[in-house]
Every structure is written in C-alpha cells, then in structure tokens.
MDTraj code that builds the backbone (N, CA, C; nanometers):
import mdtraj as md
import numpy as np

residues = "MET PHE LYS TYR ILE ALA VAL VAL ALA LEU VAL LEU ALA ILE SER ALA GLY ASN ALA SER ALA PHE TRP CYS PHE THR CYS THR THR PHE ASN SER THR ASN CYS LEU VAL PRO ASP GLN ASN VAL LEU LEU SER GLU CYS PRO PRO SER PRO ASP VAL THR ALA VAL THR CYS TYR THR ARG ILE VAL GLY GLN ASP VAL GLU ARG GLY CYS ALA THR ALA LEU THR VAL ALA GLU ARG ASP ASN CYS ALA LEU LEU ASN ASN CYS GLN LEU CYS SER ASN GLU ASN THR THR ALA CYS ASN GLY ASN LEU PHE PRO HIS GLY ARG LEU HIS CYS HIS GLN CYS GLU GLY ILE THR ASN SER THR CYS GLY GLU GLU ILE GLN THR GLU PRO THR PRO CYS LEU ARG PHE VAL ALA ASP ASP GLN CYS VAL VAL ARG VAL ARG GLU ASN ASN VAL GLN ARG GLY CYS LEU SER GLU HIS GLU SER CYS LEU ASN SER ARG ASP CYS HIS VAL CYS ALA GLY ASN GLY CYS ASN PHE ARG HIS PHE GLU TYR ASN ALA ALA GLY SER VAL VAL ALA GLN MET SER LEU LEU VAL GLY ALA ILE LEU LEU SER ALA PHE VAL GLY ASN SER MET".split()
xyz = np.array([
    [-1.5275, -7.4018, -15.4791],
    [-1.6078, -7.3467, -15.3684],
    [-1.5466, -7.3827, -15.2336],
    [-1.5070, -7.5103, -15.2199],
    [-1.4460, -7.5547, -15.0946],
    [-1.3161, -7.4792, -15.0680],
    [-1.2381, -7.4546, -15.1770],
    [-1.1125, -7.3818, -15.1628],
    [-1.1380, -7.2398, -15.1152],
    [-1.2437, -7.1770, -15.1667],
    [-1.2780, -7.0398, -15.1278],
    [-1.3146, -7.0336, -14.9799],
    [-1.3941, -7.1294, -14.9335],
    [-1.4344, -7.1329, -14.7926],
    [-1.3128, -7.1522, -14.7025],
    [-1.2197, -7.2363, -14.7460],
    [-1.0989, -7.2618, -14.6677],
    [-1.0151, -7.1356, -14.6546],
    [-1.0048, -7.0580, -14.7625],
    [-0.9276, -6.9331, -14.7598],
    [-0.9915, -6.8328, -14.6647],
    [-1.1244, -6.8202, -14.6715],
    [-1.1961, -6.7286, -14.5824],
    [-1.1758, -6.7686, -14.4369],
    [-1.1837, -6.8979, -14.4087],
    [-1.1648, -6.9466, -14.2723],
    [-1.0251, -6.9157, -14.2229],
    [-0.9252, -6.9289, -14.3113],
    [-0.7871, -6.9002, -14.2737],
    [-0.7684, -6.7529, -14.2416],
    [-0.8276, -6.6664, -14.3226],
    [-0.8185, -6.5216, -14.2992],
    [-0.8814, -6.4843, -14.1660],
    [-0.9971, -6.5425, -14.1368],
    [-1.0648, -6.5143, -14.0103],
    [-0.9827, -6.5635, -13.8923],
    [-0.9198, -6.6775, -13.9071],
    [-0.8376, -6.7316, -13.7988],
    [-0.7181, -6.6427, -13.7718],
    [-0.6543, -6.5923, -13.8796],
    [-0.5395, -6.5025, -13.8631],
    [-0.5821, -6.3729, -13.7962],
    [-0.6976, -6.3194, -13.8367],
    [-0.7485, -6.1952, -13.7776],
    [-0.7767, -6.2130, -13.6300],
    [-0.8353, -6.3276, -13.5946],
    [-0.8644, -6.3546, -13.4538],
    [-0.7365, -6.3680, -13.3745],
    [-0.6336, -6.4260, -13.4363],
    [-0.5067, -6.4419, -13.3664],
    [-0.4378, -6.3100, -13.3429],
    [-0.4577, -6.2137, -13.4340],
    [-0.3956, -6.0823, -13.4178],
    [-0.4633, -5.9994, -13.3105],
    [-0.5874, -6.0322, -13.2781],
    [-0.6583, -5.9602, -13.1717],
    [-0.6124, -6.0185, -13.0380],
    [-0.5193, -5.9528, -12.9754],
    [-0.4571, -6.0077, -12.8546],
    [-0.5562, -6.0117, -12.7392],
    [-0.5463, -6.1193, -12.6620],
    [-0.6306, -6.1330, -12.5429],
    [-0.5732, -6.0478, -12.4306],
    [-0.6503, -6.0276, -12.3242],
    [-0.6061, -5.9467, -12.2108],
    [-0.6625, -6.0061, -12.0827],
    [-0.6146, -5.9542, -11.9692],
    [-0.6524, -6.0078, -11.8387],
    [-0.7266, -5.9036, -11.7569],
    [-0.8286, -5.9470, -11.6855],
    [-0.9047, -5.8600, -11.5953],
    [-0.9403, -5.9379, -11.4691],
    [-0.9620, -5.8648, -11.3607],
    [-1.0196, -5.9279, -11.2426],
    [-1.1677, -5.9520, -11.2712],
    [-1.2140, -6.0717, -11.2502],
    [-1.3555, -6.1053, -11.2708],
    [-1.4096, -6.1659, -11.1416],
    [-1.4879, -6.0872, -11.0699],
    [-1.5381, -6.1316, -10.9397],
    [-1.6464, -6.0359, -10.8918],
    [-1.7072, -6.0687, -10.7798],
    [-1.8044, -5.9805, -10.7151],
    [-1.7947, -5.9996, -10.5645],
    [-1.8131, -5.8913, -10.4905],
    [-1.8096, -5.9009, -10.3444],
    [-1.9321, -5.9729, -10.2902],
    [-2.0289, -6.0018, -10.3748],
    [-2.1466, -6.0768, -10.3309],
    [-2.1075, -6.2154, -10.2809],
    [-2.0057, -6.2743, -10.3444],
    [-1.9630, -6.4081, -10.3014],
    [-1.8136, -6.4190, -10.2739],
    [-1.7414, -6.3062, -10.2795],
    [-1.5981, -6.3087, -10.2502],
    [-1.5552, -6.1759, -10.1897],
    [-1.5187, -6.1774, -10.0619],
    [-1.4733, -6.0538, -9.9967],
    [-1.3411, -6.0062, -10.0560],
    [-1.2642, -6.0967, -10.1150],
    [-1.1363, -6.0591, -10.1753],
    [-1.1548, -5.9689, -10.2967],
    [-1.2751, -5.9633, -10.3503],
    [-1.3013, -5.8808, -10.4679],
    [-1.3035, -5.7319, -10.4338],
    [-1.3127, -5.6989, -10.3046],
    [-1.3163, -5.5576, -10.2652],
    [-1.1879, -5.4880, -10.3080],
    [-1.0740, -5.5479, -10.2777],
    [-0.9435, -5.5001, -10.3244],
    [-0.8670, -5.6237, -10.3724],
    [-0.8911, -5.6686, -10.4931],
    [-0.8330, -5.7955, -10.5390],
    [-0.6822, -5.7874, -10.5590],
    [-0.6125, -5.8798, -10.4976],
    [-0.4680, -5.8885, -10.5172],
    [-0.4252, -6.0338, -10.5363],
    [-0.5212, -6.1189, -10.5659],
    [-0.4938, -6.2605, -10.5851],
    [-0.5134, -6.2989, -10.7311],
    [-0.4163, -6.3721, -10.7826],
    [-0.4232, -6.4127, -10.9228],
    [-0.5410, -6.5045, -10.9522],
    [-0.5947, -6.5683, -10.8462],
    [-0.7070, -6.6600, -10.8691],
    [-0.8309, -6.5853, -10.9177],
    [-0.8353, -6.4540, -10.8966],
    [-0.9494, -6.3747, -10.9416],
    [-0.9285, -6.3183, -11.0818],
    [-0.8125, -6.3452, -11.1415],
    [-0.7835, -6.2987, -11.2765],
    [-0.8393, -6.3960, -11.3796],
    [-0.8898, -6.3402, -11.4874],
    [-0.9380, -6.4221, -11.5983],
    [-0.8875, -6.3637, -11.7292],
    [-0.8559, -6.4518, -11.8221],
    [-0.8172, -6.4066, -11.9554],
    [-0.9439, -6.3783, -12.0342],
    [-0.9552, -6.2571, -12.0832],
    [-1.0761, -6.2160, -12.1544],
    [-1.0620, -6.2461, -12.3035],
    [-1.1673, -6.2887, -12.3662],
    [-1.1605, -6.3185, -12.5100],
    [-1.1472, -6.1902, -12.5909],
    [-1.0702, -6.1925, -12.6988],
    [-1.0586, -6.0730, -12.7838],
    [-1.1907, -6.0442, -12.8533],
    [-1.2141, -5.9183, -12.8814],
    [-1.3381, -5.8805, -12.9479],
    [-1.3131, -5.7617, -13.0393],
    [-1.3629, -5.7659, -13.1623],
    [-1.3463, -5.6517, -13.2533],
    [-1.4257, -5.5295, -13.2090],
    [-1.5208, -5.5486, -13.1164],
    [-1.6045, -5.4374, -13.0717],
    [-1.5415, -5.3593, -12.9566],
    [-1.4393, -5.4178, -12.8922],
    [-1.3771, -5.3533, -12.7768],
    [-1.2305, -5.3295, -12.8084],
    [-1.1915, -5.2033, -12.8187],
    [-1.0530, -5.1713, -12.8518],
    [-0.9897, -5.0820, -12.7461],
    [-1.0511, -4.9678, -12.7175],
    [-0.9914, -4.8714, -12.6257],
    [-1.0001, -4.9154, -12.4803],
    [-1.1026, -4.9921, -12.4450],
    [-1.1204, -5.0357, -12.3065],
    [-1.1108, -5.1875, -12.2989],
    [-1.0680, -5.2360, -12.1836],
    [-1.0520, -5.3799, -12.1680],
    [-1.1281, -5.4355, -12.0480],
    [-1.1312, -5.3616, -11.9351],
    [-1.1933, -5.4123, -11.8124],
    [-1.2950, -5.3114, -11.7586],
    [-1.3792, -5.3592, -11.6688],
    [-1.4757, -5.2699, -11.6051],
    [-1.4859, -5.3013, -11.4564],
    [-1.5329, -5.2012, -11.3814],
    [-1.5692, -5.2161, -11.2403],
    [-1.6987, -5.1392, -11.2211],
    [-1.7956, -5.1988, -11.1530],
    [-1.9219, -5.1285, -11.1310],
    [-1.9865, -5.1757, -11.0011],
    [-2.0819, -5.0949, -10.9540],
    [-2.1602, -5.1288, -10.8360],
    [-2.2916, -5.1902, -10.8817],
    [-2.3214, -5.3083, -10.8311],
    [-2.4485, -5.3756, -10.8583],
    [-2.5170, -5.3976, -10.7240],
    [-2.6239, -5.3231, -10.6995],
    [-2.6851, -5.3258, -10.5670],
    [-2.5928, -5.2570, -10.4677],
    [-2.5376, -5.3327, -10.3732],
    [-2.4386, -5.2806, -10.2790],
    [-2.3032, -5.3480, -10.2979],
    [-2.2902, -5.4253, -10.4052],
    [-2.1688, -5.5041, -10.4266],
    [-2.0853, -5.4506, -10.5420],
    [-1.9542, -5.4744, -10.5322],
    [-1.8618, -5.4406, -10.6398],
    [-1.8534, -5.5587, -10.7358],
    [-1.8623, -5.5293, -10.8637],
    [-1.8490, -5.6321, -10.9674],
    [-1.7377, -5.5911, -11.0626],
    [-1.6481, -5.6848, -11.0914],
    [-1.5362, -5.6588, -11.1825],
    [-1.5394, -5.7628, -11.2942],
    [-1.4952, -5.7221, -11.4129],
    [-1.4962, -5.8186, -11.5216],
    [-1.4359, -5.7649, -11.6500],
    [-1.4513, -5.8432, -11.7551],
    [-1.4014, -5.8084, -11.8880],
    [-1.5026, -5.7185, -11.9585],
    [-1.4529, -5.6188, -12.0276],
    [-1.5427, -5.5288, -12.1001],
    [-1.6205, -5.6039, -12.2070],
    [-1.5650, -5.7123, -12.2562],
    [-1.6340, -5.7917, -12.3578],
    [-1.7590, -5.8590, -12.3028],
    [-1.7698, -5.8687, -12.1702],
    [-1.8885, -5.9306, -12.1095],
    [-2.0067, -5.8346, -12.1050],
    [-1.9812, -5.7057, -12.1279],
    [-2.0876, -5.6058, -12.1267],
    [-2.1481, -5.5917, -12.2658],
    [-2.2734, -5.5536, -12.2686],
    [-2.3353, -5.5220, -12.3970],
    [-2.2855, -5.3853, -12.4431],
    [-2.3070, -5.3544, -12.5686],
    [-2.2658, -5.2239, -12.6212],
    [-2.3328, -5.1122, -12.5421],
    [-2.4605, -5.1284, -12.5107],
    [-2.5339, -5.0270, -12.4341],
    [-2.4752, -5.0110, -12.2940],
    [-2.4391, -5.1229, -12.2308],
    [-2.3811, -5.1162, -12.0963],
    [-2.2463, -5.0457, -12.0986],
    [-2.1654, -5.0708, -12.2007],
    [-2.0361, -5.0029, -12.2116],
    [-2.0553, -4.8538, -12.2351],
    [-2.1498, -4.8190, -12.3199],
    [-2.1749, -4.6770, -12.3480],
    [-2.2268, -4.6048, -12.2241],
    [-2.3169, -4.6690, -12.1497],
    [-2.3739, -4.6070, -12.0302],
    [-2.2742, -4.6007, -11.9154],
    [-2.1792, -4.6930, -11.9134],
    [-2.0828, -4.6995, -11.8034],
    [-2.0043, -4.5696, -11.7905],
    [-1.9695, -4.5104, -11.9023],
    [-1.8919, -4.3867, -11.9003],
    [-1.9723, -4.2694, -11.8457],
    [-2.1039, -4.2834, -11.8373],
    [-2.1902, -4.1744, -11.7924],
    [-2.2336, -4.1897, -11.6471],
    [-2.2046, -4.3038, -11.5858],
    [-2.2523, -4.3320, -11.4508],
    [-2.1400, -4.3217, -11.3487],
    [-2.1760, -4.2773, -11.2267],
    [-2.0766, -4.2681, -11.1200],
    [-2.0416, -4.4045, -11.0617],
    [-2.1316, -4.5008, -11.0788],
    [-2.1099, -4.6323, -11.0184],
    [-2.0557, -4.7345, -11.1176],
    [-1.9924, -4.6859, -11.2241],
    [-1.9351, -4.7755, -11.3244],
    [-1.8092, -4.7117, -11.3826],
    [-1.7077, -4.7943, -11.4086],
    [-1.5797, -4.7420, -11.4570],
    [-1.5178, -4.8392, -11.5568],
    [-1.4750, -4.7853, -11.6695],
    [-1.4032, -4.8628, -11.7706],
    [-1.2555, -4.8267, -11.7647],
    [-1.1691, -4.9204, -11.8009],
    [-1.0261, -4.8910, -11.7986],
    [-0.9554, -4.9704, -11.9074],
    [-0.8322, -4.9298, -11.9373],
    [-0.7509, -4.9966, -12.0385],
    [-0.6248, -5.0507, -11.9737],
    [-0.5900, -5.1730, -12.0060],
    [-0.4702, -5.2350, -11.9497],
    [-0.3438, -5.1737, -12.0080],
    [-0.2436, -5.1615, -11.9235],
    [-0.1106, -5.1247, -11.9691],
    [-0.0257, -5.2509, -11.9628],
    [0.0329, -5.2881, -12.0729],
    [0.1040, -5.4158, -12.0849],
    [0.0048, -5.5295, -12.0600],
    [0.0325, -5.6144, -11.9613],
    [-0.0574, -5.7269, -11.9342],
    [-0.1181, -5.7196, -11.7950],
    [-0.1056, -5.6046, -11.7284],
    [-0.1557, -5.5901, -11.5918],
    [-0.3045, -5.5563, -11.5925],
    [-0.3815, -5.6272, -11.5107],
    [-0.5250, -5.5979, -11.5011],
    [-0.5444, -5.4584, -11.4431],
    [-0.6269, -5.3782, -11.5074],
    [-0.6424, -5.2383, -11.4672],
    [-0.7587, -5.2161, -11.3713],
    [-0.8401, -5.3180, -11.3457],
    [-0.9619, -5.2969, -11.2671],
    [-0.9512, -5.3524, -11.1250],
    [-0.8344, -5.3339, -11.0634],
    [-0.8144, -5.3854, -10.9283],
    [-0.8157, -5.2812, -10.8189],
    [-0.8401, -5.1553, -10.8528],
    [-0.8388, -5.0490, -10.7518],
    [-0.9663, -5.0497, -10.6675],
    [-0.9557, -4.9927, -10.5463],
    [-1.0731, -4.9774, -10.4605],
    [-1.1761, -4.8919, -10.5332],
    [-1.3008, -4.9359, -10.5334],
    [-1.4054, -4.8655, -10.6085],
    [-1.5351, -4.8643, -10.5281],
    [-1.6078, -4.7517, -10.5322],
    [-1.5660, -4.6239, -10.5894],
    [-1.4639, -4.5537, -10.5009],
    [-1.3956, -4.4589, -10.5579],
    [-1.2941, -4.3846, -10.4844],
    [-1.3591, -4.3084, -10.3690],
    [-1.2968, -4.3147, -10.2525],
    [-1.3478, -4.2416, -10.1374],
    [-1.4539, -4.3142, -10.0586],
    [-1.4726, -4.4448, -10.0798],
    [-1.5742, -4.5178, -10.0042],
    [-1.5344, -4.5237, -9.8573],
    [-1.6324, -4.5383, -9.7705],
    [-1.6124, -4.5293, -9.6263],
    [-1.5206, -4.6397, -9.5735],
    [-1.4320, -4.5991, -9.4797],
    [-1.3461, -4.6925, -9.4076],
    [-1.3857, -4.6908, -9.2598],
    [-1.4020, -4.8074, -9.2006],
    [-1.4339, -4.8193, -9.0576],
    [-1.3428, -4.9239, -8.9941],
    [-1.3289, -4.9150, -8.8631],
    [-1.2604, -5.0215, -8.7904],
    [-1.3560, -5.1397, -8.7822],
    [-1.3067, -5.2591, -8.8142],
    [-1.3924, -5.3771, -8.8201],
    [-1.3271, -5.4925, -8.7449],
    [-1.3892, -5.5295, -8.6338],
    [-1.3358, -5.6373, -8.5511],
    [-1.4428, -5.6818, -8.4524],
    [-1.4136, -5.7882, -8.3805],
    [-1.5031, -5.8385, -8.2769],
    [-1.4198, -5.9058, -8.1690],
    [-1.4580, -5.8850, -8.0431],
    [-1.3853, -5.9465, -7.9330],
    [-1.4483, -5.9107, -7.8003],
    [-1.3899, -5.9613, -7.6923],
    [-1.4393, -5.9273, -7.5592],
    [-1.3925, -5.7876, -7.5225],
    [-1.4512, -5.7315, -7.4180],
    [-1.4268, -5.5912, -7.3850],
    [-1.2818, -5.5611, -7.3488],
    [-1.2075, -5.6584, -7.2989],
    [-1.0674, -5.6323, -7.2644],
    [-0.9713, -5.6819, -7.3721],
    [-1.0223, -5.7070, -7.4923],
    [-0.9382, -5.7491, -7.6044],
    [-0.8895, -5.6264, -7.6809],
    [-0.8100, -5.6504, -7.7835],
    [-0.7622, -5.5404, -7.8678],
    [-0.8783, -5.4657, -7.9317],
    [-0.9826, -5.5386, -7.9691],
    [-1.0997, -5.4758, -8.0304],
    [-1.1765, -5.3913, -7.9299],
    [-1.1674, -5.4258, -7.8024],
    [-1.2404, -5.3524, -7.7002],
    [-1.1734, -5.2234, -7.6584],
    [-1.0417, -5.2157, -7.6772],
    [-0.9688, -5.0946, -7.6405],
    [-0.9733, -4.9925, -7.7538],
    [-0.9185, -4.8740, -7.7279],
    [-0.9123, -4.7723, -7.8330],
    [-0.8252, -4.8241, -7.9471],
    [-0.8766, -4.8138, -8.0691],
    [-0.8097, -4.8716, -8.1855],
    [-0.7020, -4.7764, -8.2382],
    [-0.5822, -4.8308, -8.2598],
    [-0.4706, -4.7509, -8.3097],
    [-0.4377, -4.7809, -8.4563],
    [-0.4922, -4.8882, -8.5101],
    [-0.4613, -4.9270, -8.6478],
    [-0.5478, -4.8501, -8.7480],
    [-0.5165, -4.8659, -8.8756],
    [-0.5906, -4.7975, -8.9816],
    [-0.7252, -4.8674, -9.0062],
    [-0.8301, -4.7908, -9.0343],
    [-0.9595, -4.8519, -9.0679],
    [-0.9535, -4.9177, -9.2053],
    [-1.0468, -5.0060, -9.2316],
    [-1.0517, -5.0775, -9.3593],
    [-1.1829, -5.0461, -9.4318],
    [-1.1856, -5.0577, -9.5652],
    [-1.3062, -5.0215, -9.6407],
    [-1.4238, -5.1137, -9.6112],
    [-1.5423, -5.0564, -9.6097],
    [-1.6645, -5.1338, -9.5867],
    [-1.6911, -5.2245, -9.7070],
    [-1.7366, -5.3450, -9.6794],
    [-1.7595, -5.4428, -9.7856],
    [-1.8756, -5.4017, -9.8754],
    [-1.9856, -5.3583, -9.8164],
    [-2.1023, -5.3145, -9.8933],
    [-2.0918, -5.1650, -9.9211],
    [-2.1408, -5.1222, -10.0370],
    [-2.1363, -4.9797, -10.0691],
    [-2.2736, -4.9170, -10.0524],
    [-2.2819, -4.8226, -9.9597],
    [-2.4010, -4.7413, -9.9375],
    [-2.3527, -4.5968, -9.9305],
    [-2.4135, -4.5094, -10.0079],
    [-2.3640, -4.3723, -10.0202],
    [-2.3538, -4.3005, -9.8866],
    [-2.4513, -4.3202, -9.7971],
    [-2.4515, -4.2508, -9.6680],
    [-2.4181, -4.3470, -9.5536],
    [-2.3300, -4.4417, -9.5788],
    [-2.2927, -4.5404, -9.4775],
    [-2.2243, -4.4735, -9.3583],
    [-2.2286, -4.5382, -9.2424],
    [-2.1647, -4.4881, -9.1214],
    [-2.0930, -4.6020, -9.0496],
    [-2.0121, -4.5651, -8.9505],
    [-1.9401, -4.6642, -8.8705],
    [-2.0154, -4.6887, -8.7398],
    [-1.9973, -4.8069, -8.6818],
    [-2.0685, -4.8417, -8.5589],
    [-1.9759, -4.9113, -8.4601],
    [-2.0138, -4.9005, -8.3325],
    [-1.9557, -4.9804, -8.2245],
    [-2.0726, -5.0385, -8.1465],
    [-2.0760, -5.1697, -8.1334],
    [-2.1793, -5.2357, -8.0539],
    [-2.1132, -5.2991, -7.9313],
    [-2.1608, -5.2620, -7.8125],
    [-2.1113, -5.3204, -7.6879],
    [-2.2284, -5.3891, -7.6198],
    [-2.2225, -5.5199, -7.6128],
    [-2.3301, -5.5976, -7.5520],
    [-2.2684, -5.6891, -7.4466],
    [-2.2926, -5.6525, -7.3205],
    [-2.2352, -5.7253, -7.2079],
    [-2.0830, -5.7298, -7.2216],
    [-2.0252, -5.8464, -7.2478],
    [-1.8796, -5.8571, -7.2513],
    [-1.8255, -5.8675, -7.3932],
    [-1.9059, -5.8290, -7.4915],
    [-1.8658, -5.8434, -7.6309],
    [-1.8674, -5.7089, -7.7025],
    [-1.7663, -5.6858, -7.7867],
    [-1.7548, -5.5611, -7.8630],
    [-1.7482, -5.5938, -8.0120],
    [-1.8260, -5.5226, -8.0906],
    [-1.8222, -5.5337, -8.2361],
    [-1.8011, -5.3954, -8.2955],
    [-1.7126, -5.3865, -8.3915],
    [-1.6921, -5.2623, -8.4665],
    [-1.7102, -5.2940, -8.6145],
    [-1.7707, -5.2016, -8.6862],
    [-1.7916, -5.2279, -8.8280],
    [-1.8654, -5.1162, -8.8978],
    [-1.9330, -5.1526, -9.0061],
    [-2.0049, -5.0582, -9.0911],
    [-2.1555, -5.0764, -9.0715],
    [-2.2272, -4.9665, -9.0728],
    [-2.3719, -4.9717, -9.0522],
    [-2.4397, -5.0560, -9.1596],
    [-2.3856, -5.0563, -9.2802],
    [-2.4442, -5.1344, -9.3896],
    [-2.4442, -5.2839, -9.3602],
    [-2.3608, -5.3280, -9.2675],
    [-2.3573, -5.4690, -9.2279],
    [-2.4115, -5.4905, -9.0866],
    [-2.4476, -5.3824, -9.0196],
    [-2.5045, -5.3910, -8.8840],
    [-2.6253, -5.2979, -8.8757],
    [-2.7223, -5.3165, -8.9637],
    [-2.8360, -5.2249, -8.9734],
    [-2.9216, -5.2233, -8.8472],
    [-2.9160, -5.3290, -8.7681],
    [-2.9939, -5.3320, -8.6434],
    [-2.9461, -5.2270, -8.5444],
    [-2.8275, -5.1720, -8.5663],
    [-2.7737, -5.0695, -8.4769],
    [-2.8540, -4.9395, -8.4819],
    [-2.9293, -4.9194, -8.5884],
    [-3.0066, -4.7959, -8.6008],
    [-3.1068, -4.7795, -8.4876],
    [-3.1610, -4.8892, -8.4383],
    [-3.2635, -4.8831, -8.3339],
    [-3.2211, -4.9589, -8.2085],
    [-3.0916, -4.9588, -8.1814],
    [-3.0408, -5.0337, -8.0674],
    [-2.9659, -4.9422, -7.9712],
    [-2.9956, -4.9542, -7.8424],
    [-2.9286, -4.8716, -7.7420],
    [-2.7881, -4.9216, -7.7109],
    [-2.7546, -5.0422, -7.7554],
    [-2.6204, -5.0927, -7.7276],
    [-2.5228, -5.0618, -7.8408],
    [-2.5608, -4.9680, -7.9293],
    [-2.4756, -4.9285, -8.0414],
    [-2.4448, -4.7793, -8.0384],
    [-2.3275, -4.7460, -8.0876],
    [-2.2907, -4.6068, -8.1121],
    [-2.2646, -4.5939, -8.2613],
    [-2.3326, -4.5004, -8.3270],
    [-2.3189, -4.4789, -8.4710],
    [-2.2523, -4.3443, -8.4945],
    [-2.1557, -4.3394, -8.5860],
    [-2.0851, -4.2134, -8.6127],
    [-2.0559, -4.2014, -8.7622],
    [-2.0269, -4.0812, -8.8058],
    [-2.0008, -4.0537, -8.9470],
    [-1.8550, -4.0141, -8.9664],
    [-1.7934, -4.0667, -9.0703],
    [-1.6551, -4.0313, -9.1013],
    [-1.5627, -4.1513, -9.0957],
    [-1.4585, -4.1472, -9.1754],
    [-1.3636, -4.2580, -9.1812],
    [-1.2994, -4.2849, -9.0456],
    [-1.3081, -4.4088, -8.9993],
    [-1.2411, -4.4497, -8.8765],
    [-1.2941, -4.3870, -8.7499],
    [-1.4164, -4.3328, -8.7529],
    [-1.4686, -4.2622, -8.6354],
    [-1.5026, -4.3561, -8.5206],
    [-1.5092, -4.4859, -8.5450],
    [-1.5471, -4.5815, -8.4406],
    [-1.4248, -4.6421, -8.3714],
    [-1.3240, -4.5587, -8.3465],
    [-1.1996, -4.6061, -8.2861],
    [-1.2018, -4.6028, -8.1339],
    [-1.2932, -4.5264, -8.0744],
    [-1.2888, -4.5039, -7.9296],
    [-1.3264, -4.6283, -7.8490],
    [-1.2818, -4.6262, -7.7240],
    [-1.3202, -4.7301, -7.6281],
    [-1.4574, -4.6951, -7.5721],
    [-1.5497, -4.7895, -7.5777],
    [-1.6844, -4.7687, -7.5253],
    [-1.7158, -4.8763, -7.4231],
    [-1.8038, -4.8410, -7.3303],
    [-1.8458, -4.9356, -7.2278],
    [-1.9978, -4.9423, -7.2239],
    [-2.0477, -5.0520, -7.1751],
    [-2.1920, -5.0740, -7.1633],
    [-2.2327, -5.0428, -7.0202],
    [-2.3170, -4.9394, -7.0008],
    [-2.3511, -4.8989, -6.8644],
    [-2.4738, -4.9734, -6.8128],
    [-2.5050, -4.9510, -6.6882],
    [-2.6146, -5.0236, -6.6236],
    [-2.7497, -4.9901, -6.6851],
    [-2.7612, -4.8732, -6.7445],
    [-2.8884, -4.8319, -6.8048],
    [-2.9109, -4.8982, -6.9404],
    [-2.8100, -4.9695, -6.9889],
    [-2.8276, -5.0412, -7.1146],
    [-2.7968, -4.9593, -7.2373],
    [-2.7087, -4.8623, -7.2265],
    [-2.6695, -4.7848, -7.3430],
    [-2.5175, -4.7760, -7.3488],
    [-2.4675, -4.7498, -7.4691],
    [-2.3239, -4.7423, -7.4886],
    [-2.2748, -4.6027, -7.4541],
    [-2.1714, -4.5959, -7.3700],
    [-2.1151, -4.4665, -7.3316],
    [-1.9664, -4.4685, -7.3592],
    [-1.9134, -4.3531, -7.3962],
    [-1.7703, -4.3434, -7.4220],
    [-1.6946, -4.3500, -7.2912],
    [-1.5689, -4.3930, -7.2995],
    [-1.4858, -4.4006, -7.1807],
    [-1.4769, -4.2637, -7.1156],
    [-1.4923, -4.2586, -6.9833],
    [-1.5008, -4.1322, -6.9115],
    [-1.3786, -4.0447, -6.9328],
    [-1.2618, -4.1037, -6.9385],
    [-1.1404, -4.0235, -6.9540],
    [-1.1412, -3.9465, -7.0846],
    [-1.1976, -4.0066, -7.1897],
    [-1.2056, -3.9371, -7.3176],
    [-1.3008, -3.8187, -7.3099],
    [-1.4124, -3.8367, -7.2401],
    [-1.5088, -3.7280, -7.2275],
    [-1.4516, -3.6133, -7.1460],
    [-1.3842, -3.6459, -7.0370],
    [-1.3232, -3.5421, -6.9535],
    [-1.2184, -3.4664, -7.0331],
    [-1.1384, -3.5398, -7.1111],
    [-1.0364, -3.4753, -7.1924],
    [-1.0973, -3.3815, -7.2939],
    [-1.2081, -3.4228, -7.3548],
    [-1.2744, -3.3379, -7.4541],
    [-1.3295, -3.2112, -7.3905],
    [-1.3853, -3.2238, -7.2683],
    [-1.4395, -3.1070, -7.1977],
    [-1.3285, -3.0090, -7.1631],
    [-1.2166, -3.0601, -7.1118],
    [-1.1043, -2.9738, -7.0759],
    [-1.0470, -2.9041, -7.1987],
    [-1.0388, -2.9773, -7.3096],
    [-0.9871, -2.9178, -7.4320],
    [-1.0783, -2.8067, -7.4811],
    [-1.2096, -2.8286, -7.4744],
    [-1.3049, -2.7261, -7.5168],
    [-1.2934, -2.6018, -7.4306],
    [-1.2764, -2.6218, -7.2996],
    [-1.2635, -2.5087, -7.2080],
    [-1.1371, -2.4298, -7.2367],
    [-1.0274, -2.5012, -7.2660],
    [-0.9011, -2.4353, -7.2951],
    [-0.9108, -2.3517, -7.4220],
    [-0.9727, -2.4097, -7.5254],
    [-0.9885, -2.3382, -7.6517],
    [-1.0762, -2.2154, -7.6329],
    [-1.1833, -2.2303, -7.5523],
    [-1.2739, -2.1184, -7.5282],
    [-1.2057, -2.0046, -7.4545],
    [-1.1210, -2.0355, -7.3582],
    [-1.0520, -1.9318, -7.2815],
    [-0.9440, -1.8618, -7.3625],
    [-0.8890, -1.9313, -7.4607],
    [-0.7796, -1.8733, -7.5383],
    [-0.8297, -1.7846, -7.6506],
    [-0.9599, -1.7864, -7.6759],
    [-1.0146, -1.7059, -7.7870],
    [-1.0498, -1.5650, -7.7390],
])
top = md.Topology()
chain = top.add_chain()
for i, resn in enumerate(residues, 1):
    res = top.add_residue(resn, chain, resSeq=i)
    for name in ("N", "CA", "C"):
        top.add_atom(name, md.element.get_by_symbol(name[0]), res)
traj = md.Trajectory(xyz[None], top)
C-alpha cells in the first residue's frame, strides 16, 4: 500500500513539473501608479501552473475605476468565462516568457496633460509635450485646467471632480485638449489667452470668406 501511494505521488509530482509556470504583471492602480503602464520587473510575478488554465495565462480588468492585472489562475472559472464577454476585462496568452498583460487598458482611454506649477512655469504656458493617460478610468472622463491665483493645475476630471462646479476651472473633451494657456481674470473665472481667441476668430473669418 505504501509503495502504491509513493508511485502515485511521484506521478503527480512529474505532472506538476511538466506544467510550466509563467509570468504576469500582478498589480493595481489603486495602490501603484506604475500599474497603469507597467514596465518594471518588480511588478512581475511567477504564476503557479494550473491544469484548468491552458490557453490563457494573464488577465487585465477594470475594478471600480482602477486597472487590475494578474495571473489567470487567480480568477475563478466563472470570472475567466465572463472576462471574455466583458469590455472591461481581457485575457491573454504569453509568447515565450514575456508577460502579455502590460499594455495600456482599456484601449483608447483618455489622455490629458497632467502637471502643476506657477503661472509662469512650463505647466502654466501652452503645453507642447504629449498628453499622458488618466490614472482612473471613467468612460466619459474629460480634461481640466485649474487656474487659482498664481497656481496652475492640469489633469483629468476623474481626479479633479471639484472642477465641475468651480469657476476657476476649464473642462474640455478630447485627448490633450487642456494644452492651452489660461489666465485667471478679475471676475474669478478662467479665460483663455487673448491671443489664442483672436487667432481663432480671424481663422473663422478667413474660412467663412473663402467658402
């Protein structure tokens, strides 16, 4: 009897050894901003092999407003089955030993200019650099510019919700739309730089006359 048990244990050990382990990013933006676009090995984890998971190895999903990444083995069978049917969840398979769940998710999420500084700083002037993805995911998110006295903040509405009811904020829709230089006027509201407004008016007049 003891010999039989030993043989069974050996077979199981060999089978487990043949099930190769794999690597996935395991993190959440709830406690790590680096999880938004992970490129650090410290966020990689070796996932345990599982006979229930063959075609897929890693997952990425939205939980609340945060991105969560991990090993497919950490999901229940129901969660794996439902993941393929949801827009806020994605399964993937590793090629070689590279973690497959490191891409920006979901695809097409809003990008805004995000910085803070005084009005005559780089953040206060018209932004020439590329916008960066918003940390929190909200389907109808927007970009904002807040100008309060001598301070300028640029970012995403999902992280500056007070801007919805604030006269010192400018809210706009579209990737990188919060690039313009804004000033705080005496009436207590944010206004675009006059030269930009004049340029827009002249351009509109030119287009109208040419039609």
